[in-house]
C-alpha positions as CSV (number, residue, x, y, z in Angstrom):
1,X,-122.6,3.4,-61.6
2,X,-124.8,0.5,-62.3
3,X,-123.3,-2.0,-64.6
4,X,-126.0,-4.2,-66.4
5,X,-126.0,-6.7,-69.2
6,X,-128.0,-4.2,-71.3
7,X,-125.5,-1.4,-70.8
8,X,-122.6,-3.7,-71.9
9,X,-124.6,-4.8,-74.9
10,X,-125.4,-1.2,-76.0
11,X,-121.8,0.0,-75.5
12,X,-120.6,-2.9,-77.6
13,X,-123.1,-2.2,-80.4
14,X,-122.2,1.6,-80.2
15,X,-118.5,0.8,-80.5
16,X,-119.1,-1.5,-83.4
17,X,-121.2,1.2,-85.2
18,X,-118.6,3.8,-84.8
19,X,-115.9,1.5,-86.2
20,X,-118.1,0.6,-89.1
21,X,-118.9,4.3,-89.8
22,X,-115.2,5.2,-89.8
23,X,-114.4,2.3,-92.0
24,X,-117.1,3.1,-94.5
25,X,-116.1,6.8,-94.5
26,X,-112.5,5.9,-95.5
27,X,-113.8,3.5,-98.1
28,X,-116.0,6.2,-99.6
29,X,-112.9,8.5,-99.8
30,X,-110.9,5.8,-101.6
31,X,-113.8,5.1,-104.0
32,X,-114.2,8.8,-104.9
33,X,-110.6,9.8,-104.8
34,X,-111.6,12.8,-102.7
35,X,-110.7,13.6,-99.2
36,X,-113.7,16.0,-98.9
37,X,-116.7,14.0,-100.3
38,X,-119.3,16.3,-98.8
39,X,-118.9,19.9,-97.2
40,X,-119.4,18.5,-93.7
41,X,-116.1,16.5,-94.1
42,X,-114.1,19.8,-93.9
43,X,-116.2,22.9,-94.2
44,X,-113.2,25.3,-94.6
45,X,-111.5,23.3,-97.3
46,X,-114.9,22.8,-99.1
47,X,-115.6,26.5,-99.1
48,X,-112.1,27.4,-100.4
49,X,-112.5,24.6,-103.0
50,X,-115.6,26.3,-104.4
51,X,-113.8,29.6,-104.8
52,X,-110.9,27.8,-106.6
53,X,-113.4,26.0,-108.9
54,X,-114.9,29.3,-109.9
55,X,-111.5,30.7,-110.6
56,X,-110.8,27.7,-112.8
57,X,-114.1,28.2,-114.7
58,X,-113.4,31.9,-115.2
59,X,-109.8,31.1,-116.5
60,X,-111.2,28.5,-118.9
61,X,-113.8,31.1,-120.1
62,X,-111.1,33.6,-120.8
63,X,-109.0,31.1,-122.6
64,X,-112.0,30.4,-125.0
65,X,-112.3,34.2,-125.4
66,X,-108.7,34.3,-126.5
67,X,-109.2,31.7,-129.1
68,X,-112.2,33.7,-130.5
69,X,-110.2,37.0,-130.6
70,X,-107.1,35.3,-132.0
71,X,-109.2,33.8,-135.0
72,X,-110.6,37.3,-135.7
73,X,-107.3,39.0,-135.4
74,X,-105.5,36.4,-137.6
75,X,-108.1,36.8,-140.3
76,X,-107.7,40.6,-140.1
77,X,-103.9,40.3,-140.3
78,X,-104.3,38.2,-143.4
79,X,-106.5,40.7,-145.1
80,X,-104.2,43.6,-144.1
81,X,-101.4,41.7,-145.8
82,X,-103.4,41.7,-149.0
83,X,-104.3,45.4,-148.6
84,X,-100.6,46.2,-148.3
85,X,-99.9,44.4,-151.5
86,X,-102.6,46.2,-153.3
87,X,-101.5,49.6,-152.2
88,X,-97.9,48.7,-153.1
89,X,-99.1,47.8,-156.6
90,X,-101.2,51.1,-156.9
91,X,-98.1,53.0,-156.0
92,X,-96.0,51.2,-158.6
93,X,-98.6,52.1,-161.3
94,X,-98.5,55.8,-160.2
95,X,-94.8,55.9,-160.5
96,X,-95.0,54.4,-164.0
97,X,-97.7,56.9,-164.9
98,X,-95.3,59.7,-164.2
99,X,-93.3,58.7,-167.2
100,X,-93.7,61.6,-169.7
101,X,-93.3,59.4,-172.7
102,X,-96.6,57.5,-172.1
103,X,-99.4,58.1,-174.4
104,X,-103.1,58.4,-173.6
105,X,-103.6,54.7,-174.6
106,X,-100.8,53.7,-172.3
107,X,-102.5,55.6,-169.4
108,X,-105.7,54.0,-170.2
109,X,-104.1,50.6,-169.9
110,X,-102.7,51.6,-166.5
111,X,-106.1,52.8,-165.6
112,X,-107.6,49.4,-166.3
113,X,-105.1,47.7,-164.0
114,X,-105.5,50.3,-161.3
115,X,-109.3,49.8,-161.6
116,X,-108.7,46.2,-160.8
117,X,-106.6,47.1,-157.8
118,X,-109.4,49.5,-156.7
119,X,-112.1,46.8,-156.9
120,X,-109.9,44.2,-155.1
121,X,-109.2,46.7,-152.3
122,X,-112.9,47.4,-152.0
123,X,-113.6,43.6,-151.7
124,X,-110.9,43.3,-149.0
125,X,-112.4,46.2,-147.1
126,X,-115.7,44.3,-147.0
127,X,-114.1,41.0,-146.0
128,X,-116.1,38.8,-143.6
129,X,-115.0,36.2,-141.0
130,X,-116.1,32.6,-140.7
131,X,-119.4,33.6,-139.1
132,X,-120.4,36.1,-141.9
133,X,-119.6,39.2,-139.8
134,X,-117.6,42.1,-141.5
135,X,-114.2,42.5,-140.2
136,X,-114.1,46.2,-140.6
137,X,-117.6,47.2,-139.7
138,X,-117.1,47.7,-136.0
139,X,-120.4,47.2,-134.1
140,X,-122.3,47.3,-137.4
141,X,-120.8,44.0,-138.6
142,X,-124.0,42.7,-140.2
143,X,-123.8,44.8,-143.3
144,X,-121.0,45.9,-145.7
145,X,-119.0,48.8,-144.1
146,X,-118.0,50.3,-147.5
147,X,-120.7,50.9,-150.1
148,X,-120.5,52.7,-153.5
149,X,-122.4,55.9,-154.0
150,X,-123.2,56.1,-157.7
151,X,-125.8,58.9,-157.4
152,X,-123.4,61.0,-159.5
153,X,-122.5,58.9,-162.6
154,X,-119.5,61.1,-163.3
155,X,-117.9,60.6,-160.0
156,X,-118.6,57.3,-158.2
157,X,-117.4,57.4,-154.6
158,X,-117.2,54.9,-151.7
159,X,-118.8,55.8,-148.4
160,X,-118.0,54.2,-145.0
161,X,-121.2,53.0,-143.5
162,X,-119.7,51.1,-140.5
163,X,-119.4,51.9,-136.9
164,X,-116.7,54.2,-135.4
165,X,-116.4,51.8,-132.4
166,X,-115.0,48.2,-132.4
167,X,-116.2,45.4,-130.3
168,X,-114.2,44.4,-127.3
169,X,-113.8,41.1,-125.5
170,X,-112.4,40.2,-122.1
171,X,-109.3,38.1,-122.6
172,X,-108.0,38.2,-119.1
173,X,-109.1,39.2,-115.6
174,X,-108.2,42.9,-116.2
175,X,-107.8,43.1,-120.0
176,X,-110.4,44.1,-122.6
177,X,-109.0,43.7,-126.0
178,X,-110.3,45.2,-129.4
179,X,-111.5,42.5,-131.6
180,X,-110.3,44.1,-134.9
181,X,-110.3,47.6,-136.2
182,X,-112.9,49.8,-137.9
183,X,-112.7,50.5,-141.6
184,X,-112.3,54.2,-140.9
185,X,-109.1,53.3,-138.9
186,X,-107.7,51.2,-141.7
187,X,-108.8,52.9,-144.9
188,X,-109.7,56.6,-143.9
189,X,-106.9,57.5,-141.5
190,X,-103.2,58.3,-141.4
191,X,-100.5,57.8,-138.8
192,X,-99.7,60.5,-136.3
193,X,-96.4,61.4,-138.2
194,X,-97.9,61.6,-141.7
195,X,-96.9,65.2,-142.2
196,X,-98.4,67.7,-144.7
197,X,-100.3,67.1,-148.0
198,X,-100.9,69.7,-150.7
199,X,-103.8,69.6,-153.2
200,X,-104.5,71.7,-156.2
201,X,-107.9,73.1,-156.8
202,X,-109.9,73.1,-160.0
203,X,-107.1,75.1,-161.6
204,X,-106.9,76.3,-165.2
205,X,-103.3,77.3,-165.3
206,X,-100.1,75.3,-165.7
207,X,-99.1,75.7,-162.0
208,X,-97.6,72.6,-160.5
209,X,-96.0,72.0,-157.1
210,X,-93.5,69.7,-155.4
211,X,-93.8,68.9,-151.7
212,X,-94.6,70.1,-149.2
213,X,-91.6,69.5,-147.1
214,X,-91.5,70.2,-143.3
215,X,-88.6,72.4,-142.4
216,X,-89.3,73.4,-138.7
217,X,-91.9,71.9,-136.4
218,X,-91.3,74.5,-133.7
219,X,-92.5,77.7,-135.5
220,X,-95.8,79.4,-134.8
221,X,-98.5,78.1,-137.0
222,X,-97.2,74.7,-137.7
223,X,-99.9,72.1,-137.7
224,X,-102.5,74.5,-139.2
225,X,-104.1,74.4,-142.8
226,X,-103.3,77.0,-145.3
227,X,-104.4,78.3,-148.7
228,X,-102.1,79.6,-151.3
229,X,-103.7,82.0,-153.8
230,X,-102.2,84.1,-156.7
231,X,-102.9,87.6,-158.0
232,X,-102.2,87.6,-161.8
233,X,-103.5,91.1,-162.2
234,X,-100.2,92.7,-161.2
235,X,-96.7,92.3,-162.7
236,X,-95.0,90.3,-161.4
237,X,-97.6,87.8,-160.2
238,X,-97.8,87.6,-156.4
239,X,-98.9,84.9,-154.0
240,X,-100.6,85.1,-150.7
241,X,-100.8,82.4,-147.9
242,X,-103.7,82.6,-145.6
243,X,-104.8,80.5,-142.7
244,X,-107.7,78.3,-143.9
245,X,-109.5,78.5,-140.6
246,X,-109.2,82.1,-139.7
247,X,-108.5,83.7,-143.1
248,X,-105.5,85.7,-141.7
249,X,-102.6,86.3,-144.0
250,X,-99.3,84.5,-142.9
251,X,-97.1,85.1,-145.9
252,X,-96.9,86.8,-149.3
253,X,-94.4,87.7,-152.0
254,X,-93.6,87.8,-155.7
255,X,-94.2,84.5,-157.6
256,X,-91.5,83.2,-159.9
257,X,-91.5,79.7,-161.5
258,X,-89.1,77.3,-159.9
259,X,-89.0,79.2,-156.6
260,X,-89.7,77.7,-153.1
261,X,-92.0,79.5,-150.7
262,X,-91.8,78.9,-147.0
263,X,-94.4,79.5,-144.3
264,X,-95.2,78.1,-140.9
265,X,-92.3,75.6,-141.1
266,X,-93.4,74.3,-144.6
267,X,-91.6,74.6,-147.9
268,X,-93.4,74.3,-151.2
269,X,-91.7,74.4,-154.6
270,X,-93.8,75.8,-157.5
271,X,-93.5,75.6,-161.2
272,X,-95.6,76.8,-164.2
273,X,-97.9,79.8,-164.6
274,X,-101.0,80.3,-162.5
275,X,-104.2,81.6,-163.8
276,X,-106.8,83.7,-162.0
277,X,-108.6,81.6,-159.4
278,X,-105.8,79.0,-159.1
279,X,-105.3,77.9,-155.6
280,X,-103.4,75.3,-153.5
281,X,-104.6,73.8,-150.3
282,X,-101.9,72.7,-147.8
283,X,-102.6,71.0,-144.5
284,X,-101.8,68.2,-142.1
285,X,-102.6,64.8,-143.6
286,X,-105.3,64.0,-141.0
287,X,-107.1,67.3,-141.8
288,X,-107.2,66.6,-145.6
289,X,-109.9,64.0,-145.5
290,X,-107.7,60.9,-145.9
291,X,-109.4,58.2,-147.9
292,X,-107.6,55.6,-149.9
293,X,-110.6,55.0,-152.2
294,X,-110.9,58.7,-153.0
295,X,-107.2,58.8,-153.7
296,X,-107.6,55.9,-156.3
297,X,-110.7,57.4,-157.7
298,X,-108.9,60.8,-158.3
299,X,-106.0,58.9,-159.9
300,X,-108.3,56.8,-162.1
301,X,-110.0,59.9,-163.3
302,X,-106.7,61.6,-164.1
303,X,-105.5,58.5,-166.1
304,X,-108.7,58.0,-168.0
305,X,-108.9,61.6,-169.3
306,X,-106.6,62.5,-172.3
307,X,-104.0,65.2,-171.8
308,X,-104.8,67.6,-174.6
309,X,-103.3,70.8,-173.1
310,X,-100.5,72.1,-170.8
311,X,-103.2,72.8,-168.2
312,X,-104.3,69.1,-168.4
313,X,-100.8,68.0,-168.1
314,X,-100.3,70.3,-165.0
315,X,-103.5,69.0,-163.4
316,X,-102.4,65.4,-164.0
317,X,-98.9,66.1,-162.4
318,X,-100.6,67.7,-159.4
319,X,-103.1,64.8,-159.0
320,X,-100.2,62.4,-159.3
321,X,-98.1,64.2,-156.6
322,X,-101.0,64.4,-154.2
323,X,-102.1,60.9,-154.8
324,X,-98.6,59.6,-154.4
325,X,-98.2,61.3,-151.0
326,X,-101.7,60.1,-149.9
327,X,-100.9,56.5,-151.0
328,X,-97.6,56.6,-149.0
329,X,-99.7,57.7,-145.9
330,X,-102.3,55.1,-146.5
331,X,-99.7,52.3,-146.8
332,X,-97.9,53.6,-143.6
333,X,-101.3,53.6,-141.8
334,X,-102.2,50.1,-142.9
335,X,-98.7,48.8,-141.8
336,X,-99.2,50.6,-138.4
337,X,-102.6,48.9,-138.0
338,X,-101.1,45.6,-139.0
339,X,-98.3,46.0,-136.4
340,X,-100.9,46.7,-133.7
341,X,-102.7,43.5,-134.7
342,X,-99.5,41.6,-134.5
343,X,-98.9,43.1,-131.1
344,X,-102.3,42.0,-129.9
345,X,-101.6,38.4,-131.3
346,X,-98.3,38.3,-129.3
347,X,-100.2,39.6,-126.2
348,X,-102.6,36.7,-126.6
349,X,-99.8,34.3,-126.7
350,X,-98.4,35.7,-123.5
351,X,-101.8,35.7,-121.8
352,X,-102.1,32.0,-122.9
353,X,-98.9,31.2,-121.2
354,X,-100.0,33.1,-118.0
355,X,-103.4,31.4,-118.2
356,X,-101.8,28.0,-118.4
357,X,-99.6,28.6,-115.4
358,X,-102.6,30.0,-113.5
359,X,-104.6,26.8,-114.4
360,X,-101.8,24.6,-113.1
361,X,-101.7,26.7,-109.8
362,X,-105.4,26.5,-109.4
363,X,-105.6,22.9,-110.1
364,X,-102.8,22.2,-107.5
365,X,-104.5,24.3,-104.9
366,X,-107.8,22.5,-105.5
367,X,-106.1,19.1,-105.3
368,X,-104.4,20.1,-102.0
369,X,-107.8,21.1,-100.6
370,X,-110.0,18.1,-101.5
371,X,-108.0,15.4,-103.2
372,X,-107.1,12.2,-101.3
373,X,-103.6,11.1,-100.2
374,X,-104.0,7.4,-101.1
375,X,-101.1,6.2,-99.0
376,X,-102.6,7.7,-95.8
377,X,-106.1,6.6,-96.8
378,X,-105.1,3.0,-97.4
379,X,-103.3,2.8,-94.1
380,X,-106.4,4.3,-92.4
381,X,-108.6,1.9,-94.3
382,X,-106.6,-1.2,-93.0
383,X,-106.6,0.3,-89.5
384,X,-110.3,0.9,-89.6
385,X,-110.9,-2.6,-90.9
386,X,-108.9,-4.1,-88.0
387,X,-110.7,-1.9,-85.5
388,X,-114.1,-3.0,-87.0
389,X,-113.1,-6.6,-86.9
390,X,-112.0,-6.3,-83.3
391,X,-115.3,-4.6,-82.3
392,X,-117.2,-7.3,-84.0
393,X,-115.2,-10.1,-82.3
394,X,-115.7,-8.3,-78.9
395,X,-119.4,-8.1,-79.5
396,X,-119.7,-11.8,-80.3
397,X,-117.7,-12.6,-77.2
398,X,-119.9,-10.3,-75.1
399,X,-123.0,-12.1,-76.3
400,X,-122.0,-15.2,-74.5
401,X,-121.3,-13.6,-71.2
402,X,-123.7,-12.7,-68.3
403,X,-123.3,-11.2,-64.9
404,X,-125.0,-14.2,-63.5
405,X,-122.0,-16.2,-64.4
406,X,-120.1,-14.2,-61.7
407,X,-122.7,-14.9,-59.0
C-alpha cells in the first residue's frame, strides 16, 4: 500500500472528526438527559418508548374520566340522601295520619306539609350538575326529566320525560361505567324483592284490607297479578279471585269480615262490608306501576278530602295502607340505588390506585428505555474528551512531519 503525506493527513482528520462526533453525541445526551435523543440512536428502544408514551397518555385520559364520573356520582349521592330524608318524612306523616282521633283540619295540616315534601322531592328529581345537565335525565339531560301534567285540574300528575338509558364513560381499559341513574330507576321502580302490593278500586263499601303477606313463594301462580271481586247478591256474600291476565278463577269462598283469604302463596286480611262492584287488585310491586309521585298524589288527595261517611273512612284506610307499602318500596329502592352509587365511587377509588401504580410502572419502563445514566455518560464524556484532545494533538504533530524528512 502506498503511504503518502496526503493519506496520513486525511486519516488524522478523519480520526479527529470521529472523536469530535462521539464527544458531541455524549454532550448532547447529557444536555437533554436522554440516552435516546433521536430514533436512530436506538431504533428498538425508541419504538417501544412511543408505545409506552401512548399507554401513559391513555392512562392519563382515563384518570380524567374518573374525575368527571366521580363528580357526577358524588352529586347524585348527595341528592339521593336528600330524597331518602324526604321519603322518610313522608312515611312519618302517613303514620301520623293513621291516628283515628285526627280531625279533617288536622289532616289538612298534614296535607300541607306533605305537599311541601312532594314539591321538594320533585325539585330533587330535577336536580342539575355543575354544567346544567339534569342528573336523572339519562341521555336527555338538557331538559327537566319530570314535568307536571296539569291537563286535568282535578288530578295533577308528574310524568317522566327523560331517557330510559344512561350515559356511560370509559374509566379504565376494559370498564365502562354508568354516569348516574335515570329518573325511572330512582323514582318509578322497586327492588327485586319488593313483594306484593294491594290496591282498592273506586269502591263504595266499607271494605278494607291488611297486607298482602307472602306465605309461600313456591306455589303455582306466585308472581302473577290477581283481582278479588265480591258477589253481594247471595247470602252470605262470596268472593272470587281471578288471574288479572287470563281471567281464570284461582280461588273462591264465602266472605266474612275479619277473615284472611289465601291464594297463590298470598294472604290478605279483609274487614268491613263490600258493595256491588267493589274490587281489590293484588300484584307484584313492579307490575303495579310504581311511582313515588303518584303515591304522594293519592295520599294528598285522601288527606285533603273530608271523611264524611264510613265509606270515605274505608277508602282513606285503603289508600293509607297502599301508600305506606309503596313508600316503603320506594325508600328501599332509593337506598339500593344509593348503595350502587357508593359501590361505583369505591370502584373509582380502586381504579385510581391501580391507575397510579400503572403510571409508575409505565414511567419506569419509559425511563429505562430512553433516560440517561449520568454516571456512565459523564465517564464517557471525559473519555471522549481525552480521545478528542489526543486526536487533535496527533493532528498538530502530524502537520509538522513529512516523508521527505526520512529521505
